[in-house]
ChimeraX commands (.cxc) that place a marker at each C-alpha (Angstrom):
marker #1 position -2.34,-71.90,-120.10 radius 0.5
marker #1 position -0.48,-68.62,-122.11 radius 0.5
marker #1 position -1.98,-65.29,-121.67 radius 0.5
marker #1 position -3.74,-64.17,-125.19 radius 0.5
marker #1 position -1.23,-61.50,-126.02 radius 0.5
marker #1 position 1.65,-64.04,-125.95 radius 0.5
marker #1 position -0.19,-66.46,-127.94 radius 0.5
marker #1 position -0.37,-63.85,-130.41 radius 0.5
marker #1 position 3.02,-62.46,-130.77 radius 0.5
marker #1 position 3.96,-66.02,-130.95 radius 0.5
marker #1 position 1.80,-66.59,-134.15 radius 0.5
marker #1 position 3.01,-63.13,-135.45 radius 0.5
marker #1 position 6.66,-64.56,-135.09 radius 0.5
marker #1 position 5.76,-67.60,-136.79 radius 0.5
marker #1 position 3.90,-65.66,-139.77 radius 0.5
marker #1 position 6.70,-63.51,-140.21 radius 0.5
marker #1 position 9.31,-66.40,-140.55 radius 0.5
marker #1 position 6.95,-68.15,-143.14 radius 0.5
marker #1 position 6.74,-64.70,-145.07 radius 0.5
marker #1 position 10.55,-64.52,-145.26 radius 0.5
marker #1 position 10.87,-67.66,-146.50 radius 0.5
marker #1 position 8.06,-67.10,-148.95 radius 0.5
marker #1 position 9.79,-64.46,-150.97 radius 0.5
marker #1 position 10.37,-65.40,-154.20 radius 0.5
marker #1 position 13.79,-65.61,-155.76 radius 0.5
marker #1 position 15.24,-64.37,-159.19 radius 0.5
marker #1 position 17.88,-66.58,-160.66 radius 0.5
marker #1 position 19.76,-64.81,-163.32 radius 0.5
marker #1 position 21.67,-67.12,-165.57 radius 0.5
marker #1 position 25.14,-66.16,-165.84 radius 0.5
marker #1 position 26.53,-67.35,-169.17 radius 0.5
marker #1 position 29.70,-69.11,-169.26 radius 0.5
marker #1 position 32.64,-67.73,-170.75 radius 0.5
marker #1 position 35.43,-69.87,-172.08 radius 0.5
marker #1 position 38.98,-69.22,-171.02 radius 0.5
marker #1 position 41.23,-67.52,-173.31 radius 0.5
marker #1 position 43.90,-69.16,-174.88 radius 0.5
marker #1 position 46.92,-67.56,-174.31 radius 0.5
marker #1 position 49.15,-68.11,-177.86 radius 0.5
marker #1 position 52.37,-66.80,-178.57 radius 0.5
marker #1 position 53.57,-65.51,-181.89 radius 0.5
marker #1 position 55.87,-63.38,-183.55 radius 0.5
marker #1 position 53.24,-60.20,-183.39 radius 0.5
marker #1 position 53.32,-60.68,-179.50 radius 0.5
marker #1 position 57.24,-59.48,-179.83 radius 0.5
marker #1 position 56.53,-56.22,-181.11 radius 0.5
marker #1 position 58.20,-53.03,-179.91 radius 0.5
marker #1 position 56.64,-49.50,-179.36 radius 0.5
marker #1 position 56.79,-46.59,-181.78 radius 0.5
marker #1 position 56.71,-43.20,-180.57 radius 0.5
marker #1 position 56.14,-40.25,-183.07 radius 0.5
marker #1 position 57.09,-36.72,-181.96 radius 0.5
marker #1 position 54.61,-34.50,-183.98 radius 0.5
marker #1 position 55.75,-31.29,-182.11 radius 0.5
marker #1 position 59.53,-31.62,-182.63 radius 0.5
marker link #1:1,2 radius 0.2
marker link #1:2,3 radius 0.2
marker link #1:3,4 radius 0.2
marker link #1:4,5 radius 0.2
marker link #1:5,6 radius 0.2
marker link #1:6,7 radius 0.2
marker link #1:7,8 radius 0.2
marker link #1:8,9 radius 0.2
marker link #1:9,10 radius 0.2
marker link #1:10,11 radius 0.2
marker link #1:11,12 radius 0.2
marker link #1:12,13 radius 0.2
marker link #1:13,14 radius 0.2
marker link #1:14,15 radius 0.2
marker link #1:15,16 radius 0.2
marker link #1:16,17 radius 0.2
marker link #1:17,18 radius 0.2
marker link #1:18,19 radius 0.2
marker link #1:19,20 radius 0.2
marker link #1:20,21 radius 0.2
marker link #1:21,22 radius 0.2
marker link #1:22,23 radius 0.2
marker link #1:23,24 radius 0.2
marker link #1:24,25 radius 0.2
marker link #1:25,26 radius 0.2
marker link #1:26,27 radius 0.2
marker link #1:27,28 radius 0.2
marker link #1:28,29 radius 0.2
marker link #1:29,30 radius 0.2
marker link #1:30,31 radius 0.2
marker link #1:31,32 radius 0.2
marker link #1:32,33 radius 0.2
marker link #1:33,34 radius 0.2
marker link #1:34,35 radius 0.2
marker link #1:35,36 radius 0.2
marker link #1:36,37 radius 0.2
marker link #1:37,38 radius 0.2
marker link #1:38,39 radius 0.2
marker link #1:39,40 radius 0.2
marker link #1:40,41 radius 0.2
marker link #1:41,42 radius 0.2
marker link #1:42,43 radius 0.2
marker link #1:43,44 radius 0.2
marker link #1:44,45 radius 0.2
marker link #1:45,46 radius 0.2
marker link #1:46,47 radius 0.2
marker link #1:47,48 radius 0.2
marker link #1:48,49 radius 0.2
marker link #1:49,50 radius 0.2
marker link #1:50,51 radius 0.2
marker link #1:51,52 radius 0.2
marker link #1:52,53 radius 0.2
marker link #1:53,54 radius 0.2
marker link #1:54,55 radius 0.2
view
C-alpha cells in the first residue's frame, strides 16, 4: 500500500490533467474569401505619368 501523501499527489495530478482537458475552447468562424480572378485587359498596360510641379 502507498503512503497517503503519494496517493494525494496522484489525485492532484489526475485532477490537473482532467482540468486541462475541460477548458472551454472558442471556435472563431473564418469567412472564406474567394480567390481573385486575374483578368488581363487594356487598362493593365497603362504607363506612369510624372508631373513636375516645381520645375
